[in-house]
C-alpha positions as CSV (number, residue, x, y, z in Angstrom):
1,M,113.7,152.6,118.1
2,N,111.0,151.5,115.7
3,K,107.3,152.6,115.4
4,M,106.1,149.8,117.6
5,E,108.8,150.6,120.5
6,L,107.7,154.3,120.1
7,S,104.1,153.4,120.4
8,A,104.7,151.4,123.6
9,Q,106.9,154.3,124.9
10,V,103.9,156.9,124.4
11,A,101.6,154.4,125.9
12,E,103.7,154.0,129.1
13,K,104.3,157.6,129.5
14,T,100.5,158.9,129.2
15,G,98.9,155.9,130.8
16,M,97.4,154.5,127.7
17,T,97.2,151.1,126.5
18,K,99.6,150.0,123.8
19,K,96.7,149.8,121.5
20,D,95.9,153.5,122.0
21,G,99.4,154.5,121.8
22,E,99.9,153.0,118.5
23,K,96.6,154.8,117.4
24,V,98.0,158.2,118.5
25,V,101.5,157.5,116.7
26,S,99.8,156.3,113.4
27,A,97.6,159.4,113.6
28,L,100.6,161.7,114.1
29,F,102.6,160.3,111.2
30,D,99.4,160.3,108.8
31,T,98.7,163.9,109.8
32,I,102.6,165.0,109.0
33,I,102.3,163.2,105.9
34,E,98.8,164.7,104.7
35,T,100.1,168.1,105.5
36,L,103.6,167.5,103.6
37,D,101.4,166.4,100.7
38,G,99.1,169.4,100.9
39,G,102.0,171.8,100.3
40,D,102.3,173.0,104.1
41,R,105.0,172.5,106.6
42,V,104.9,171.2,110.1
43,Q,106.4,173.2,112.6
44,I,107.0,171.8,116.3
45,V,108.6,174.5,118.2
46,G,111.6,173.2,120.0
47,F,111.9,169.9,118.2
48,G,111.9,170.8,114.5
49,T,110.4,171.3,111.0
50,F,109.1,168.9,108.6
51,E,109.0,170.4,105.1
52,A,108.2,168.9,101.5
53,K,110.8,170.6,99.3
54,L,110.9,170.6,95.3
55,R,114.1,168.9,93.9
56,P,114.7,170.1,90.4
57,A,115.5,168.0,87.4
58,R,119.0,167.3,87.0
59,K,121.5,165.0,84.7
60,A,123.3,162.1,86.3
61,R,125.5,159.2,85.1
62,N,124.8,155.5,85.5
63,P,127.7,154.4,87.4
64,R,127.9,151.0,85.7
65,T,127.8,152.2,82.2
66,G,128.8,155.8,82.4
67,E,125.9,156.7,80.4
68,P,124.1,160.1,81.1
69,I,120.6,159.7,82.6
70,D,118.0,162.5,83.0
71,I,116.5,162.5,86.7
72,P,113.1,164.2,86.8
73,E,112.0,166.7,89.3
74,N,110.4,165.4,92.7
75,R,109.3,166.5,96.1
76,A,111.4,164.9,99.0
77,A,110.5,165.3,102.6
78,S,113.0,167.2,104.9
79,F,113.6,168.0,108.6
80,K,115.4,170.5,110.3
81,A,116.0,170.1,114.0
82,G,114.8,172.7,116.3
83,K,117.1,174.8,118.8
84,M,115.9,172.7,122.0
85,L,116.7,169.3,120.0
86,R,120.0,170.5,118.8
87,N,121.1,171.8,122.1
88,T,120.1,168.6,123.8
89,L,121.9,166.3,121.2
90,A,125.2,168.5,121.4
91,A,125.3,168.4,125.0
92,K,125.5,164.5,125.1
93,G,128.2,164.7,122.5
């Protein structure tokens, strides 16, 4: 499912227009991104938690040349599924 399909589903389930559904989905994504960028986490009970985690600097090797390279520290987004989501998916597996 892509963003447009998600927007259409939201619009259908809420009785909104597709355009309004797209606005809701875009606003949700923008809010999550802004919150993570601000250093906070987003916890949606039953669904999961979005969090920005600091990945420390490390050494790696260029697979083509074997030459060592330095990878600087960076922040990466992570998602941990909530209990309800995990149980729902486990029941279908």
